[in-house]
C-alpha positions as CSV (number, residue, x, y, z in Angstrom):
1,N,-56.2,19.3,-120.5
2,N,-56.7,16.9,-122.5
3,N,-54.8,14.3,-120.7
4,N,-57.5,15.2,-117.6
5,N,-60.9,14.9,-119.9
6,N,-59.5,11.7,-120.8
7,N,-58.8,10.7,-117.2
8,N,-62.0,12.2,-116.2
9,N,-64.3,9.9,-118.8
10,N,-62.5,6.6,-117.8
11,N,-63.1,7.7,-113.9
12,N,-66.8,7.8,-114.9
13,K,-67.0,4.5,-116.8
14,N,-65.5,2.6,-114.2
15,K,-67.3,4.3,-112.0
16,N,-70.6,3.5,-113.9
17,K,-69.1,-0.3,-114.2
18,D,-69.1,-0.2,-110.5
19,I,-72.6,0.9,-110.3
20,T,-73.2,-2.2,-112.1
21,T,-71.9,-4.9,-110.6
22,I,-73.5,-3.5,-107.1
23,H,-76.8,-4.0,-108.6
24,I,-76.1,-7.6,-110.0
25,L,-74.8,-8.4,-106.8
26,R,-78.2,-6.8,-104.9
27,I,-79.7,-9.1,-107.8
28,I,-78.0,-12.2,-106.8
29,R,-79.0,-11.9,-103.2
30,I,-82.3,-11.4,-103.8
31,L,-82.4,-14.4,-106.2
32,D,-81.5,-16.1,-103.6
33,I,-83.6,-15.1,-101.0
34,H,-86.5,-16.0,-103.9
35,L,-84.9,-19.4,-104.7
36,N,-85.1,-20.4,-101.1
37,N,-88.5,-19.6,-100.7
38,N,-91.7,-22.3,-101.4
39,N,-93.8,-20.8,-103.5
40,K,-92.0,-22.8,-106.5
41,K,-94.2,-21.3,-109.4
42,K,-94.5,-18.0,-108.8
43,N,-90.3,-18.4,-107.9
44,R,-89.8,-19.4,-111.3
45,I,-91.2,-16.3,-112.9
46,I,-90.0,-14.3,-110.5
47,T,-85.8,-16.1,-111.0
48,I,-86.8,-16.2,-115.4
49,I,-87.2,-12.0,-115.0
50,I,-84.4,-11.3,-112.7
51,S,-82.1,-13.4,-115.0
52,N,-82.8,-11.4,-118.1
53,I,-82.3,-8.0,-115.6
54,I,-78.9,-9.9,-114.8
55,I,-77.8,-11.0,-118.6
56,V,-79.2,-7.2,-119.6
57,A,-76.8,-5.7,-117.3
58,I,-73.9,-7.8,-117.8
59,I,-74.3,-7.2,-121.8
60,N,-74.5,-3.3,-120.9
61,N,-70.9,-3.5,-118.6
62,I,-69.7,-5.5,-122.1
63,M,-70.6,-2.9,-123.8
64,M,-69.1,-0.2,-121.7
65,I,-65.7,-2.1,-121.4
66,I,-65.3,-2.6,-125.3
67,I,-65.9,1.5,-125.0
68,V,-63.5,1.6,-122.9
69,V,-60.8,-0.5,-125.2
70,V,-62.3,1.6,-128.0
C-alpha cells in the first residue's frame, strides 16, 4: 500500500514536470514569433516578460526535481 502511494506521488510529480516543459516550449514558440516581428520596442518588453515567466517555470521545475530527490 505504501509502495503504491509512493508510485502515485512520483507519477504526479512527473506529470507536473511534463506540463511545465510543455508550457516552456509553448512560451519559447511565442517568443520566436515576437522576435521575428517588426515592432521592436513593444517586442522587447514582451520578450522581457516572457523570459521572466520562463525563468520562474524553470525554477519551479528545479524545485520539483529537488523534492523528488529528497
